[in-house]
VEXFI-318499 format. One record per residue (C-alpha): x, y, z; residue in one letter. Coordinates in steps of 0.02 Angstrom, whole numbers, padded with zeros to 5 digits, always signed. Layout:
N
XYZA
...
This chain:
447
+00572+01044+00276M
+00666+00917+00147S
+00698+00739+00180R
+00863+00649+00191S
+00807+00465+00207Y
+00610+00451+00215F
+00495+00457+00059G
+00304+00436+00048T
+00305+00263+00118D
+00464+00245+00222G
+00634+00231+00170I
+00667+00141+00003R
+00813+00101-00118G
+00929-00021-00197K
+00976-00162-00072A
+01166-00145-00013N
+01181+00010-00106S
+01053+00143-00031V
+00976+00026+00095I
+01155-00049+00177T
+01179-00138+00339P
+01254+00033+00411D
+01091+00130+00371L
+00983-00004+00431A
+01095-00022+00598L
+01063+00169+00610R
+00892+00169+00576V
+00869+00037+00710G
+00964+00154+00828Q
+00875+00313+00790A
+00694+00240+00792A
+00748+00140+00947G
+00791+00302+01033L
+00646+00403+00976A
+00520+00270+01047F
+00603+00243+01219T
+00474+00337+01314R
+00450+00301+01484G
+00542+00176+01620E
+00462+00003+01555H
+00560-00129+01458R
+00526-00059+01284H
+00498-00181+01121R
+00482-00180+00938V
+00406-00302+00813V
+00504-00333+00639I
+00428-00411+00499G
+00477-00422+00315K
+00440-00481+00146D
+00534-00627+00042T
+00670-00538-00032R
+00843-00605-00017L
+00904-00440+00070S
+00788-00448+00202G
+00895-00565+00311Y
+01046-00428+00291M
+00925-00285+00347I
+00822-00390+00476E
+01008-00423+00560T
+01066-00246+00551A
+00896-00167+00635L
+00908-00303+00775V
+01083-00252+00804A
+01029-00064+00800G
+00868-00087+00910F
+00960-00198+01045T
+01107-00098+01052S
+00996+00056+01114V
+00904-00064+01239G
+00753-00105+01133M
+00706-00299+01144D
+00654-00370+00967V
+00513-00471+00914L
+00549-00556+00752L
+00403-00607+00645L
+00476-00681+00491G
+00392-00655+00317P
+00221-00570+00349I
+00107-00438+00270P
+00135-00267+00310T
-00043-00246+00386P
-00001-00382+00497A
+00156-00285+00570V
+00045-00138+00597A
-00092-00262+00678M
+00032-00362+00779L
+00120-00185+00852T
-00039-00143+00930R
-00093-00321+00997S
+00085-00354+01060M
+00092-00183+01142R
+00252-00150+01061A
+00320+00017+01065D
+00366+00021+00885L
+00332-00091+00728G
+00439-00114+00568V
+00416-00191+00401M
+00555-00241+00287I
+00486-00217+00111S
+00497-00119-00043A
+00316-00163-00075S
+00287-00200-00267H
+00463-00153-00316N
+00571-00291-00391P
+00688-00395-00274Y
+00856-00281-00294E
+00752-00139-00197D
+00699-00142-00012N
+00642-00031+00112G
+00594-00002+00297I
+00425+00057+00352K
+00394+00100+00532L
+00239+00098+00633F
+00190+00184+00798G
+00125+00095+00945P
-00045+00131+00883D
-00016+00037+00712G
-00012+00196+00613Y
+00132+00253+00502K
+00241+00397+00587L
+00203+00566+00565S
+00312+00687+00463D
+00369+00757+00623E
+00426+00595+00701T
+00504+00552+00535E
+00609+00712+00548H
+00663+00674+00727E
+00725+00511+00677I
+00824+00573+00533E
+00909+00707+00648A
+00949+00558+00763L
+01025+00454+00606I
+01142+00606+00557D
+01190+00626+00747G
+01317+00543+00864E
+01227+00389+00911L
+01375+00320+00986G
+01352+00433+01140L
+01189+00359+01159R
+01204+00169+01166L
+01142+00061+01300A
+01238+00003+01451R
+01304-00169+01431A
+01177-00234+01574D
+01035-00149+01476A
+01064-00221+01304L
+00914-00282+01223G
+00865-00464+01163R
+00798-00530+01014A
+00684-00691+00985K
+00577-00760+00859R
+00395-00769+00878V
+00299-00924+00828E
+00105-00928+00780S
+00109-00735+00701V
+00034-00816+00539H
-00119-00903+00631A
-00149-00732+00738R
-00163-00635+00565Y
-00264-00762+00496I
-00388-00758+00629E
-00393-00560+00632F
-00435-00564+00436A
-00569-00688+00460K
-00650-00599+00602R
-00678-00445+00490T
-00824-00560+00403L
-00974-00596+00508P
-00976-00777+00577R
-01112-00849+00483R
-01025-00794+00309L
-00913-00930+00233D
-00851-00944+00054L
-00913-01128+00019D
-00932-01161-00166G
-00819-01011-00226L
-00670-01053-00327R
-00539-00928-00315I
-00370-00898-00390V
-00243-00799-00265V
-00089-00724-00324D
+00032-00693-00196C
+00170-00617-00292A
+00298-00744-00209N
+00290-00615-00068G
+00242-00584+00118A
+00068-00668+00116A
+00125-00820+00010Y
+00060-00918+00178K
-00071-00830+00248V
-00181-00783+00123A
-00219-00956+00034P
-00245-01019+00220E
-00368-00889+00262A
-00471-00917+00108L
-00467-01104+00130W
-00504-01087+00318E
-00661-00988+00249L
-00718-01137+00137G
-00658-01087-00027A
-00584-01194-00166E
-00403-01117-00174V
-00304-01105-00322I
-00127-01023-00256P
-00011-00944-00372M
+00160-00839-00324G
+00181-00948-00166V
+00363-01016-00204E
+00473-00867-00144P
+00656-00892-00183D
+00723-00726-00130G
+00731-00662-00305F
+00562-00688-00393N
+00449-00561-00276I
+00337-00468-00391N
+00423-00537-00544R
+00274-00577-00675D
+00167-00598-00534V
+00053-00504-00428G
-00059-00348-00421S
+00069-00257-00535T
+00083-00403-00658A
-00091-00482-00670P
-00083-00576-00842Q
-00038-00740-00773A
-00186-00727-00650L
-00291-00665-00787M
-00246-00816-00887Q
-00273-00941-00731K
-00437-00878-00696V
-00508-00919-00862R
-00399-01089-00879E
-00464-01143-00710M
-00644-01074-00737R
-00628-00976-00563A
-00751-00858-00485D
-00627-00728-00455I
-00436-00700-00446G
-00359-00602-00315I
-00190-00523-00346A
-00089-00448-00197L
+00065-00361-00210D
+00240-00402-00130G
+00196-00349+00052D
+00012-00373+00045A
-00052-00196+00077D
-00128-00184-00094R
-00252-00290-00191V
-00329-00288-00377I
-00461-00418-00438V
-00477-00518-00586V
-00679-00564-00636D
-00721-00742-00691E
-00694-00663-00884K
-00525-00633-00847G
-00548-00444-00836Q
-00454-00327-00704V
-00546-00238-00573V
-00446-00095-00518D
-00447-00005-00333G
-00568+00112-00390D
-00704-00018-00427Q
-00661-00103-00274L
-00688+00054-00169M
-00858+00087-00267A
-00919-00099-00220V
-00872-00089-00036I
-00935+00090-00019A
-01114+00052-00084G
-01121-00111+00018S
-01078-00021+00176W
-01193+00114+00136Q
-01332+00013+00119D
-01284-00079+00285E
-01273+00079+00379G
-01090+00054+00411L
-01015+00211+00329L
-00962+00335+00464T
-00972+00484+00331K
-01071+00502+00170P
-00920+00475+00065G
-00744+00392+00046I
-00571+00464+00023V
-00463+00442-00121A
-00310+00521-00221T
-00306+00633-00361V
-00281+00495-00470M
-00446+00401-00447S
-00549+00396-00603N
-00680+00547-00626L
-00803+00402-00652G
-00797+00352-00470L
-00827+00531-00428E
-00982+00533-00535R
-01042+00358-00475H
-01027+00395-00292L
-01110+00562-00315A
-01264+00468-00394G
-01269+00369-00229R
-01275+00536-00135G
-01092+00501-00085L
-00935+00625-00093A
-00763+00589-00148L
-00632+00662-00044A
-00465+00680-00145R
-00292+00688-00072T
-00115+00688-00137A
-00038+00519-00197V
+00005+00404-00061G
-00095+00288+00065D
-00023+00395+00209R
-00119+00546+00150Y
-00275+00458+00119V
-00276+00372+00297L
-00232+00559+00373E
-00383+00628+00277H
-00493+00477+00345M
-00431+00502+00529R
-00449+00692+00522E
-00623+00696+00449H
-00698+00538+00521G
-00707+00436+00357F
-00686+00237+00379N
-00670+00196+00171V
-00531+00252+00073G
-00393+00201-00037G
-00308+00211-00209E
-00340+00167-00388Q
-00178+00043-00372S
-00257-00061-00238G
-00229+00006-00076H
-00390-00001+00015I
-00409+00061+00186I
-00534+00015+00294L
-00504+00095+00455S
-00647-00008+00556D
-00522-00147+00546Y
-00353-00093+00492A
-00230+00057+00514T
-00153+00035+00341T
-00198-00042+00181G
-00241-00219+00190D
-00256-00327+00031G
-00317-00484+00112L
-00458-00385+00215V
-00506-00291+00068A
-00522-00449-00043A
-00630-00520+00099L
-00751-00374+00107Q
-00771-00391-00088L
-00813-00576-00068L
-00929-00536+00071A
-01028-00441-00058V
-00996-00572-00185V
-01079-00706-00072R
-01228-00609-00010R
-01270-00542-00178S
-01253-00703-00287G
-01193-00606-00432K
-01044-00625-00541P
-00894-00525-00508V
-00901-00453-00677S
-01075-00386-00648E
-01040-00333-00469L
-00883-00251-00494C
-00918-00146-00647R
-01012-00009-00548C
-00959+00132-00672F
-00884+00160-00835E
-00708+00238-00811P
-00681+00388-00919V
-00535+00390-01034P
-00377+00426-00940Q
-00203+00437-00986I
-00045+00451-00884L
+00135+00471-00954K
+00305+00512-00866N
+00432+00630-00913V
+00610+00588-00839R
+00720+00747-00812Y
+00901+00738-00766K
+00894+00918-00641S
+00806+01085-00607G
+00625+01116-00581R
+00550+01098-00750P
+00361+01143-00672L
+00422+01313-00619E
+00448+01358-00801N
+00344+01509-00861D
+00300+01428-01018K
+00255+01265-00930V
+00146+01348-00799T
+00050+01447-00947T
+00029+01287-01043L
-00043+01193-00889I
-00171+01332-00853A
-00224+01336-01024A
-00235+01151-01039S
-00354+01151-00887R
-00467+01263-00973E
-00474+01151-01131R
-00539+01010-01013L
-00666+01127-00933G
-00784+01039-00801Q
-00784+00873-00898S
-00612+00815-00854G
-00457+00844-00746R
-00278+00878-00773L
-00150+00812-00631V
+00028+00853-00631I
+00151+00783-00495R
+00346+00750-00468P
+00378+00576-00426S
+00420+00558-00238G
+00548+00421-00267T
+00632+00463-00449E
+00676+00615-00566P
+00510+00599-00659V
+00355+00713-00692I
+00196+00612-00689R
+00059+00689-00813V
-00117+00624-00791M
-00273+00683-00885A
-00451+00630-00902E
-00622+00676-00975G
-00748+00621-01086D
-00652+00661-01257D
-00524+00555-01259R
-00448+00636-01411D
-00436+00791-01315L
-00371+00701-01161V
-00222+00625-01273E
-00184+00806-01346S
-00167+00888-01183V
-00061+00752-01099V
+00059+00751-01261D
+00064+00947-01259D
+00104+00951-01070V
+00239+00816-01087C
+00323+00909-01235E
+00328+01059-01139A
+00390+00987-00982V
+00527+00888-01086A
+00576+01052-01172K
+00593+01142-01001A
+00693+00992-00925A
+00813+00980-01084A
């Protein structure tokens, strides 16, 4: 079934163009109706990142939820994983995060969490979409049954305490010099505070949000400033979060980036040694490097692959009992602690390994040598270029060329008219040739 509003990670688009007050109002009404189950007083928690448009969307959502009789608890700027956690701990019927993650400030989005703190199923999203397009005016609450809204204090302290408790009580970060880049986003207060409370010397970056500068030349998608700062300050490690802090990448003491694949390898290896893995393996997407798969195999661990998107990783983890999963981009899901990707918690788990091992990050986080991997995008205007006979024939032939020593992944973007072509293998020249040939064929088919 096609989707009208929801993508792979909630509803997202240009603020006041796609994500309008009217849409946010209707999402609030529709989601409120979908989660009004039983006779108790229903409530929703709403968090946001630091985008200017967050004020507008938050206000419209409040109007939507209260108009169908749901009480609203406003959390203010706080990470996405904190919203998921607080939805459960505050026993809310629904959680909402207003964010477009790593996108620029012009975009915004609405992410929804069920009372269990997990993102919604496809079926529930379809139900909400049907309600959005329906006659919502006929289902509004009576005047004496309207909801109330209040702002909740101390939510930062609650999340910081939660994050700290993912570490052993005896473990601290004394003596570690850490540069933390909060992307001028949702974690600009909680991440530096949590690290400081654990004893680290903290050098914060990206902690001066102004409504416009979220993810601008900072954060996990723009690590150059962090790389420079780590070298300049002679720090032990750099930690970069994205706009809503559900993903993380690391910079070692030499100023080199460590991606999500390496982080998963470190955490999985540590948890294996401690007997904490619930299954002998982890879950990642089709985009994770073949080098990770080979490294895990050398430790007797499997790599289960899913479609791109942390929700698909989490679904597989829940269905098959894994407790470590994630994406190369830095979404790390540790289901012993969280119901979604949590950049700060993942960083703390890495810091625990750094602390116990006494090794520098550059040594600890180079678990494997990534095989050459090339990703290119082909933009198209209309049609379905991947269904072209010449394209499908070439794709099959390209996979044969790569053989067992490589992989070819081709997928349409879930948010824009783009075909993503990724290949990897031991022979870089062959990988480049395969990607270029496929991109050329797709471009011709889309012309």
